[in-house]
N, CA, C and O atoms as a Maestro MAE file, in Angstrom:
{
 s_m_m2io_version
 :::
 2.0.0
}

f_m_ct {
 s_m_title
 :::
 protein
 m_atom[256] {
  # First column is atom index #
  i_m_mmod_type
  r_m_x_coord
  r_m_y_coord
  r_m_z_coord
  i_m_residue_number
  s_m_chain_name
  s_m_pdb_residue_name
  s_m_pdb_atom_name
  i_m_atomic_number
  :::
  1 25 154.315 166.143 112.951 1 A "MET " " N  " 7
  2 3 153.208 165.419 113.539 1 A "MET " " CA " 6
  3 2 152.401 164.742 112.428 1 A "MET " " C  " 6
  4 15 152.250 165.282 111.333 1 A "MET " " O  " 8
  5 25 151.909 163.599 112.723 2 A "SER " " N  " 7
  6 3 151.173 162.793 111.749 2 A "SER " " CA " 6
  7 2 149.745 163.297 111.588 2 A "SER " " C  " 6
  8 15 149.110 163.743 112.543 2 A "SER " " O  " 8
  9 25 149.265 163.215 110.366 3 A "ASP " " N  " 7
  10 3 147.878 163.559 110.091 3 A "ASP " " CA " 6
  11 2 147.019 162.318 109.915 3 A "ASP " " C  " 6
  12 15 145.794 162.428 109.884 3 A "ASP " " O  " 8
  13 25 147.625 161.137 109.799 4 A "MET " " N  " 7
  14 3 146.865 159.911 109.567 4 A "MET " " CA " 6
  15 2 146.152 159.493 110.855 4 A "MET " " C  " 6
  16 15 146.764 159.398 111.919 4 A "MET " " O  " 8
  17 25 144.862 159.251 110.735 5 A "THR " " N  " 7
  18 3 144.082 158.818 111.892 5 A "THR " " CA " 6
  19 2 144.111 157.296 112.016 5 A "THR " " C  " 6
  20 15 144.525 156.587 111.099 5 A "THR " " O  " 8
  21 25 143.666 156.822 113.161 6 A "ALA " " N  " 7
  22 3 143.568 155.376 113.379 6 A "ALA " " CA " 6
  23 2 142.620 154.750 112.362 6 A "ALA " " C  " 6
  24 15 142.890 153.668 111.840 6 A "ALA " " O  " 8
  25 25 141.520 155.423 112.085 7 A "ASP " " N  " 7
  26 3 140.552 154.903 111.107 7 A "ASP " " CA " 6
  27 2 141.152 154.836 109.709 7 A "ASP " " C  " 6
  28 15 140.900 153.883 108.972 7 A "ASP " " O  " 8
  29 25 141.936 155.833 109.340 8 A "GLU " " N  " 7
  30 3 142.587 155.835 108.026 8 A "GLU " " CA " 6
  31 2 143.611 154.714 107.925 8 A "GLU " " C  " 6
  32 15 143.740 154.077 106.880 8 A "GLU " " O  " 8
  33 25 144.340 154.474 109.015 9 A "LEU " " N  " 7
  34 3 145.321 153.384 109.029 9 A "LEU " " CA " 6
  35 2 144.622 152.037 108.865 9 A "LEU " " C  " 6
  36 15 145.074 151.181 108.105 9 A "LEU " " O  " 8
  37 25 143.523 151.860 109.580 10 A "LYS " " N  " 7
  38 3 142.769 150.611 109.462 10 A "LYS " " CA " 6
  39 2 142.217 150.446 108.053 10 A "LYS " " C  " 6
  40 15 142.248 149.346 107.501 10 A "LYS " " O  " 8
  41 25 141.717 151.516 107.472 11 A "ALA " " N  " 7
  42 3 141.190 151.461 106.102 11 A "ALA " " CA " 6
  43 2 142.301 151.087 105.122 11 A "ALA " " C  " 6
  44 15 142.068 150.319 104.188 11 A "ALA " " O  " 8
  45 25 143.496 151.618 105.325 12 A "TRP " " N  " 7
  46 3 144.654 151.277 104.487 12 A "TRP " " CA " 6
  47 2 144.931 149.775 104.578 12 A "TRP " " C  " 6
  48 15 145.099 149.099 103.563 12 A "TRP " " O  " 8
  49 25 144.975 149.269 105.808 13 A "ARG " " N  " 7
  50 3 145.261 147.835 106.012 13 A "ARG " " CA " 6
  51 2 144.203 146.968 105.341 13 A "ARG " " C  " 6
  52 15 144.526 146.000 104.653 13 A "ARG " " O  " 8
  53 25 142.961 147.316 105.541 14 A "GLU " " N  " 7
  54 3 141.874 146.521 104.963 14 A "GLU " " CA " 6
  55 2 141.871 146.616 103.430 14 A "GLU " " C  " 6
  56 15 141.589 145.630 102.749 14 A "GLU " " O  " 8
  57 25 142.181 147.788 102.894 15 A "ARG " " N  " 7
  58 3 142.241 147.958 101.435 15 A "ARG " " CA " 6
  59 2 143.289 147.035 100.819 15 A "ARG " " C  " 6
  60 15 143.098 146.509 99.723 15 A "ARG " " O  " 8
  61 25 144.399 146.843 101.536 16 A "LEU " " N  " 7
  62 3 145.460 145.982 101.039 16 A "LEU " " CA " 6
  63 2 145.240 144.513 101.386 16 A "LEU " " C  " 6
  64 15 145.971 143.643 100.913 16 A "LEU " " O  " 8
  65 25 144.238 144.240 102.209 17 A "GLY " " N  " 7
  66 3 143.939 142.858 102.583 17 A "GLY " " CA " 6
  67 2 144.923 142.289 103.594 17 A "GLY " " C  " 6
  68 15 145.114 141.075 103.657 17 A "GLY " " O  " 8
  69 25 145.545 143.150 104.380 18 A "PHE " " N  " 7
  70 3 146.536 142.724 105.376 18 A "PHE " " CA " 6
  71 2 145.874 142.456 106.718 18 A "PHE " " C  " 6
  72 15 144.885 143.093 107.080 18 A "PHE " " O  " 8
  73 25 146.434 141.511 107.441 19 A "SER " " N  " 7
  74 3 146.115 141.363 108.861 19 A "SER " " CA " 6
  75 2 146.916 142.442 109.599 19 A "SER " " C  " 6
  76 15 147.754 143.113 108.996 19 A "SER " " O  " 8
  77 25 146.664 142.607 110.881 20 A "GLU " " N  " 7
  78 3 147.459 143.573 111.653 20 A "GLU " " CA " 6
  79 2 148.936 143.172 111.658 20 A "GLU " " C  " 6
  80 15 149.816 144.028 111.570 20 A "GLU " " O  " 8
  81 25 149.199 141.886 111.761 21 A "VAL " " N  " 7
  82 3 150.584 141.395 111.763 21 A "VAL " " CA " 6
  83 2 151.262 141.700 110.430 21 A "VAL " " C  " 6
  84 15 152.401 142.166 110.404 21 A "VAL " " O  " 8
  85 25 150.571 141.441 109.332 22 A "GLN " " N  " 7
  86 3 151.137 141.713 108.009 22 A "GLN " " CA " 6
  87 2 151.378 143.205 107.810 22 A "GLN " " C  " 6
  88 15 152.394 143.604 107.240 22 A "GLN " " O  " 8
  89 25 150.445 144.025 108.279 23 A "ALA " " N  " 7
  90 3 150.600 145.479 108.154 23 A "ALA " " CA " 6
  91 2 151.809 145.951 108.949 23 A "ALA " " C  " 6
  92 15 152.595 146.766 108.467 23 A "ALA " " O  " 8
  93 25 151.957 145.443 110.162 24 A "ALA " " N  " 7
  94 3 153.106 145.820 110.981 24 A "ALA " " CA " 6
  95 2 154.413 145.428 110.293 24 A "ALA " " C  " 6
  96 15 155.367 146.206 110.274 24 A "ALA " " O  " 8
  97 25 154.452 144.233 109.734 25 A "ARG " " N  " 7
  98 3 155.664 143.791 109.022 25 A "ARG " " CA " 6
  99 2 155.941 144.669 107.808 25 A "ARG " " C  " 6
  100 15 157.092 145.010 107.534 25 A "ARG " " O  " 8
  101 25 154.884 145.036 107.076 26 A "ALA " " N  " 7
  102 3 155.051 145.879 105.883 26 A "ALA " " CA " 6
  103 2 155.627 147.242 106.247 26 A "ALA " " C  " 6
  104 15 156.326 147.863 105.446 26 A "ALA " " O  " 8
  105 25 155.330 147.705 107.463 27 A "LEU " " N  " 7
  106 3 155.834 148.998 107.923 27 A "LEU " " CA " 6
  107 2 157.091 148.866 108.770 27 A "LEU " " C  " 6
  108 15 157.622 149.854 109.276 27 A "LEU " " O  " 8
  109 25 157.562 147.625 108.916 28 A "ASN " " N  " 7
  110 3 158.770 147.334 109.691 28 A "ASN " " CA " 6
  111 2 158.662 147.844 111.132 28 A "ASN " " C  " 6
  112 15 159.583 148.460 111.669 28 A "ASN " " O  " 8
  113 25 157.505 147.563 111.735 29 A "LYS " " N  " 7
  114 3 157.245 147.969 113.117 29 A "LYS " " CA " 6
  115 2 156.755 146.769 113.902 29 A "LYS " " C  " 6
  116 15 156.194 145.838 113.324 29 A "LYS " " O  " 8
  117 25 156.961 146.777 115.226 30 A "PRO " " N  " 7
  118 3 156.411 145.700 116.049 30 A "PRO " " CA " 6
  119 2 154.878 145.685 115.954 30 A "PRO " " C  " 6
  120 15 154.242 146.728 115.808 30 A "PRO " " O  " 8
  121 25 154.313 144.498 116.038 31 A "THR " " N  " 7
  122 3 152.868 144.352 115.940 31 A "THR " " CA " 6
  123 2 152.151 145.183 116.997 31 A "THR " " C  " 6
  124 15 151.134 145.807 116.694 31 A "THR " " O  " 8
  125 25 152.649 145.206 118.217 32 A "GLN " " N  " 7
  126 3 151.977 145.966 119.268 32 A "GLN " " CA " 6
  127 2 152.005 147.460 118.975 32 A "GLN " " C  " 6
  128 15 151.038 148.162 119.269 32 A "GLN " " O  " 8
  129 25 153.078 147.947 118.412 33 A "THR " " N  " 7
  130 3 153.147 149.357 118.028 33 A "THR " " CA " 6
  131 2 152.069 149.655 116.994 33 A "THR " " C  " 6
  132 15 151.356 150.654 117.097 33 A "THR " " O  " 8
  133 25 151.956 148.781 115.997 34 A "TYR " " N  " 7
  134 3 150.938 148.959 114.968 34 A "TYR " " CA " 6
  135 2 149.544 148.957 115.598 34 A "TYR " " C  " 6
  136 15 148.712 149.804 115.272 34 A "TYR " " O  " 8
  137 25 149.296 148.022 116.483 35 A "ARG " " N  " 7
  138 3 147.972 147.937 117.123 35 A "ARG " " CA " 6
  139 2 147.672 149.187 117.946 35 A "ARG " " C  " 6
  140 15 146.532 149.651 117.976 35 A "ARG " " O  " 8
  141 25 148.681 149.729 118.608 36 A "ASN " " N  " 7
  142 3 148.483 150.972 119.363 36 A "ASN " " CA " 6
  143 2 148.054 152.105 118.437 36 A "ASN " " C  " 6
  144 15 147.201 152.916 118.800 36 A "ASN " " O  " 8
  145 25 148.635 152.165 117.255 37 A "TRP " " N  " 7
  146 3 148.232 153.183 116.282 37 A "TRP " " CA " 6
  147 2 146.800 152.961 115.826 37 A "TRP " " C  " 6
  148 15 145.977 153.876 115.838 37 A "TRP " " O  " 8
  149 25 146.520 151.733 115.424 38 A "GLU " " N  " 7
  150 3 145.198 151.442 114.861 38 A "GLU " " CA " 6
  151 2 144.095 151.569 115.904 38 A "GLU " " C  " 6
  152 15 142.965 151.925 115.572 38 A "GLU " " O  " 8
  153 25 144.412 151.285 117.151 39 A "ASP " " N  " 7
  154 3 143.422 151.405 118.225 39 A "ASP " " CA " 6
  155 2 143.324 152.838 118.757 39 A "ASP " " C  " 6
  156 15 142.496 153.123 119.623 39 A "ASP " " O  " 8
  157 25 144.168 153.739 118.240 40 A "GLY " " N  " 7
  158 3 144.127 155.131 118.646 40 A "GLY " " CA " 6
  159 2 144.801 155.430 119.967 40 A "GLY " " C  " 6
  160 15 144.624 156.516 120.519 40 A "GLY " " O  " 8
  161 25 145.579 154.479 120.488 41 A "ARG " " N  " 7
  162 3 146.296 154.711 121.751 41 A "ARG " " CA " 6
  163 2 147.531 155.581 121.551 41 A "ARG " " C  " 6
  164 15 147.990 156.243 122.482 41 A "ARG " " O  " 8
  165 25 148.065 155.576 120.338 42 A "ARG " " N  " 7
  166 3 149.239 156.381 119.987 42 A "ARG " " CA " 6
  167 2 149.014 156.977 118.612 42 A "ARG " " C  " 6
  168 15 148.266 156.432 117.800 42 A "ARG " " O  " 8
  169 25 149.664 158.093 118.358 43 A "ARG " " N  " 7
  170 3 149.606 158.698 117.025 43 A "ARG " " CA " 6
  171 2 150.431 157.863 116.051 43 A "ARG " " C  " 6
  172 15 151.447 157.273 116.418 43 A "ARG " " O  " 8
  173 25 149.979 157.828 114.826 44 A "VAL " " N  " 7
  174 3 150.722 157.124 113.777 44 A "VAL " " CA " 6
  175 2 152.020 157.884 113.523 44 A "VAL " " C  " 6
  176 15 152.021 159.101 113.335 44 A "VAL " " O  " 8
  177 25 153.110 157.149 113.520 45 A "ASP " " N  " 7
  178 3 154.422 157.731 113.252 45 A "ASP " " CA " 6
  179 2 154.430 158.359 111.851 45 A "ASP " " C  " 6
  180 15 153.996 157.714 110.897 45 A "ASP " " O  " 8
  181 25 154.913 159.599 111.705 46 A "PRO " " N  " 7
  182 3 154.909 160.246 110.387 46 A "PRO " " CA " 6
  183 2 155.672 159.464 109.314 46 A "PRO " " C  " 6
  184 15 155.260 159.452 108.154 46 A "PRO " " O  " 8
  185 25 156.769 158.817 109.683 47 A "MET " " N  " 7
  186 3 157.525 158.043 108.711 47 A "MET " " CA " 6
  187 2 156.731 156.812 108.279 47 A "MET " " C  " 6
  188 15 156.748 156.436 107.107 47 A "MET " " O  " 8
  189 25 156.043 156.192 109.224 48 A "ALA " " N  " 7
  190 3 155.206 155.033 108.886 48 A "ALA " " CA " 6
  191 2 154.050 155.469 107.986 48 A "ALA " " C  " 6
  192 15 153.650 154.736 107.081 48 A "ALA " " O  " 8
  193 25 153.521 156.655 108.238 49 A "GLU " " N  " 7
  194 3 152.456 157.167 107.375 49 A "GLU " " CA " 6
  195 2 152.955 157.299 105.936 49 A "GLU " " C  " 6
  196 15 152.254 156.917 104.999 49 A "GLU " " O  " 8
  197 25 154.147 157.831 105.759 50 A "ARG " " N  " 7
  198 3 154.726 157.940 104.418 50 A "ARG " " CA " 6
  199 2 154.939 156.564 103.799 50 A "ARG " " C  " 6
  200 15 154.740 156.365 102.600 50 A "ARG " " O  " 8
  201 25 155.346 155.623 104.637 51 A "LEU " " N  " 7
  202 3 155.599 154.273 104.140 51 A "LEU " " CA " 6
  203 2 154.307 153.592 103.688 51 A "LEU " " C  " 6
  204 15 154.341 152.747 102.793 51 A "LEU " " O  " 8
  205 25 153.164 153.944 104.293 52 A "THR " " N  " 7
  206 3 151.896 153.361 103.827 52 A "THR " " CA " 6
  207 2 151.655 153.711 102.357 52 A "THR " " C  " 6
  208 15 151.139 152.895 101.594 52 A "THR " " O  " 8
  209 25 152.029 154.917 101.974 53 A "ILE " " N  " 7
  210 3 151.864 155.336 100.574 53 A "ILE " " CA " 6
  211 2 152.755 154.496 99.673 53 A "ILE " " C  " 6
  212 15 152.325 154.031 98.617 53 A "ILE " " O  " 8
  213 25 153.997 154.307 100.097 54 A "TYR " " N  " 7
  214 3 154.937 153.496 99.312 54 A "TYR " " CA " 6
  215 2 154.430 152.064 99.168 54 A "TYR " " C  " 6
  216 15 154.398 151.515 98.066 54 A "TYR " " O  " 8
  217 25 154.036 151.467 100.283 55 A "VAL " " N  " 7
  218 3 153.585 150.072 100.270 55 A "VAL " " CA " 6
  219 2 152.350 149.911 99.380 55 A "VAL " " C  " 6
  220 15 152.221 148.921 98.660 55 A "VAL " " O  " 8
  221 25 151.460 150.874 99.435 56 A "GLU " " N  " 7
  222 3 150.257 150.782 98.611 56 A "GLU " " CA " 6
  223 2 150.608 150.869 97.124 56 A "GLU " " C  " 6
  224 15 149.984 150.195 96.304 56 A "GLU " " O  " 8
  225 25 151.575 151.672 96.778 57 A "ARG " " N  " 7
  226 3 151.961 151.824 95.372 57 A "ARG " " CA " 6
  227 2 152.834 150.690 94.858 57 A "ARG " " C  " 6
  228 15 152.637 150.196 93.748 57 A "ARG " " O  " 8
  229 25 153.806 150.280 95.678 58 A "TYR " " N  " 7
  230 3 154.838 149.352 95.194 58 A "TYR " " CA " 6
  231 2 154.881 148.011 95.900 58 A "TYR " " C  " 6
  232 15 155.585 147.104 95.456 58 A "TYR " " O  " 8
  233 25 154.142 147.866 96.993 59 A "GLY " " N  " 7
  234 3 154.169 146.634 97.766 59 A "GLY " " CA " 6
  235 2 155.193 146.718 98.877 59 A "GLY " " C  " 6
  236 15 156.029 147.621 98.890 59 A "GLY " " O  " 8
  237 25 155.132 145.780 99.811 60 A "PRO " " N  " 7
  238 3 156.063 145.773 100.940 60 A "PRO " " CA " 6
  239 2 157.504 145.635 100.463 60 A "PRO " " C  " 6
  240 15 157.776 145.063 99.407 60 A "PRO " " O  " 8
  241 25 158.401 146.162 101.248 61 A "LEU " " N  " 7
  242 3 159.816 146.015 100.962 61 A "LEU " " CA " 6
  243 2 160.192 144.536 101.049 61 A "LEU " " C  " 6
  244 15 159.644 143.798 101.867 61 A "LEU " " O  " 8
  245 25 161.111 144.119 100.218 62 A "ALA " " N  " 7
  246 3 161.560 142.721 100.217 62 A "ALA " " CA " 6
  247 2 162.296 142.428 101.516 62 A "ALA " " C  " 6
  248 15 163.097 143.239 101.983 62 A "ALA " " O  " 8
  249 25 162.023 141.280 102.089 63 A "ALA " " N  " 7
  250 3 162.733 140.859 103.303 63 A "ALA " " CA " 6
  251 2 164.174 140.533 102.947 63 A "ALA " " C  " 6
  252 15 164.460 139.963 101.894 63 A "ALA " " O  " 8
  253 25 165.071 140.906 103.844 64 A "GLU " " N  " 7
  254 3 166.489 140.625 103.591 64 A "GLU " " CA " 6
  255 2 166.861 139.247 104.042 64 A "GLU " " C  " 6
  256 15 168.016 138.844 103.906 64 A "GLU " " O  " 8
  :::
 }
 m_bond[255] {
  # First column is bond index #
  i_m_from
  i_m_to
  i_m_order
  :::
  1 1 2 1
  2 2 3 1
  3 3 4 2
  4 3 5 1
  5 5 6 1
  6 6 7 1
  7 7 8 2
  8 7 9 1
  9 9 10 1
  10 10 11 1
  11 11 12 2
  12 11 13 1
  13 13 14 1
  14 14 15 1
  15 15 16 2
  16 15 17 1
  17 17 18 1
  18 18 19 1
  19 19 20 2
  20 19 21 1
  21 21 22 1
  22 22 23 1
  23 23 24 2
  24 23 25 1
  25 25 26 1
  26 26 27 1
  27 27 28 2
  28 27 29 1
  29 29 30 1
  30 30 31 1
  31 31 32 2
  32 31 33 1
  33 33 34 1
  34 34 35 1
  35 35 36 2
  36 35 37 1
  37 37 38 1
  38 38 39 1
  39 39 40 2
  40 39 41 1
  41 41 42 1
  42 42 43 1
  43 43 44 2
  44 43 45 1
  45 45 46 1
  46 46 47 1
  47 47 48 2
  48 47 49 1
  49 49 50 1
  50 50 51 1
  51 51 52 2
  52 51 53 1
  53 53 54 1
  54 54 55 1
  55 55 56 2
  56 55 57 1
  57 57 58 1
  58 58 59 1
  59 59 60 2
  60 59 61 1
  61 61 62 1
  62 62 63 1
  63 63 64 2
  64 63 65 1
  65 65 66 1
  66 66 67 1
  67 67 68 2
  68 67 69 1
  69 69 70 1
  70 70 71 1
  71 71 72 2
  72 71 73 1
  73 73 74 1
  74 74 75 1
  75 75 76 2
  76 75 77 1
  77 77 78 1
  78 78 79 1
  79 79 80 2
  80 79 81 1
  81 81 82 1
  82 82 83 1
  83 83 84 2
  84 83 85 1
  85 85 86 1
  86 86 87 1
  87 87 88 2
  88 87 89 1
  89 89 90 1
  90 90 91 1
  91 91 92 2
  92 91 93 1
  93 93 94 1
  94 94 95 1
  95 95 96 2
  96 95 97 1
  97 97 98 1
  98 98 99 1
  99 99 100 2
  100 99 101 1
  101 101 102 1
  102 102 103 1
  103 103 104 2
  104 103 105 1
  105 105 106 1
  106 106 107 1
  107 107 108 2
  108 107 109 1
  109 109 110 1
  110 110 111 1
  111 111 112 2
  112 111 113 1
  113 113 114 1
  114 114 115 1
  115 115 116 2
  116 115 117 1
  117 117 118 1
  118 118 119 1
  119 119 120 2
  120 119 121 1
  121 121 122 1
  122 122 123 1
  123 123 124 2
  124 123 125 1
  125 125 126 1
  126 126 127 1
  127 127 128 2
  128 127 129 1
  129 129 130 1
  130 130 131 1
  131 131 132 2
  132 131 133 1
  133 133 134 1
  134 134 135 1
  135 135 136 2
  136 135 137 1
  137 137 138 1
  138 138 139 1
  139 139 140 2
  140 139 141 1
  141 141 142 1
  142 142 143 1
  143 143 144 2
  144 143 145 1
  145 145 146 1
  146 146 147 1
  147 147 148 2
  148 147 149 1
  149 149 150 1
  150 150 151 1
  151 151 152 2
  152 151 153 1
  153 153 154 1
  154 154 155 1
  155 155 156 2
  156 155 157 1
  157 157 158 1
  158 158 159 1
  159 159 160 2
  160 159 161 1
  161 161 162 1
  162 162 163 1
  163 163 164 2
  164 163 165 1
  165 165 166 1
  166 166 167 1
  167 167 168 2
  168 167 169 1
  169 169 170 1
  170 170 171 1
  171 171 172 2
  172 171 173 1
  173 173 174 1
  174 174 175 1
  175 175 176 2
  176 175 177 1
  177 177 178 1
  178 178 179 1
  179 179 180 2
  180 179 181 1
  181 181 182 1
  182 182 183 1
  183 183 184 2
  184 183 185 1
  185 185 186 1
  186 186 187 1
  187 187 188 2
  188 187 189 1
  189 189 190 1
  190 190 191 1
  191 191 192 2
  192 191 193 1
  193 193 194 1
  194 194 195 1
  195 195 196 2
  196 195 197 1
  197 197 198 1
  198 198 199 1
  199 199 200 2
  200 199 201 1
  201 201 202 1
  202 202 203 1
  203 203 204 2
  204 203 205 1
  205 205 206 1
  206 206 207 1
  207 207 208 2
  208 207 209 1
  209 209 210 1
  210 210 211 1
  211 211 212 2
  212 211 213 1
  213 213 214 1
  214 214 215 1
  215 215 216 2
  216 215 217 1
  217 217 218 1
  218 218 219 1
  219 219 220 2
  220 219 221 1
  221 221 222 1
  222 222 223 1
  223 223 224 2
  224 223 225 1
  225 225 226 1
  226 226 227 1
  227 227 228 2
  228 227 229 1
  229 229 230 1
  230 230 231 1
  231 231 232 2
  232 231 233 1
  233 233 234 1
  234 234 235 1
  235 235 236 2
  236 235 237 1
  237 237 238 1
  238 238 239 1
  239 239 240 2
  240 239 241 1
  241 241 242 1
  242 242 243 1
  243 243 244 2
  244 243 245 1
  245 245 246 1
  246 246 247 1
  247 247 248 2
  248 247 249 1
  249 249 250 1
  250 250 251 1
  251 251 252 2
  252 251 253 1
  253 253 254 1
  254 254 255 1
  255 255 256 2
  :::
 }
}
């Protein structure tokens, strides 16, 4: 189960200067899924939570 809250996810996005769309792309998730997390309608996926750490340290994964 994820420990990241909606507020923490939003703070992560804002710290990186991402829009919701950019954040969703960085986590390789649909924009609506990301918005559901950030709005607190759904829990943040544990794998996506781990990926926020990676993205913050190394940047988004390169698009193929």
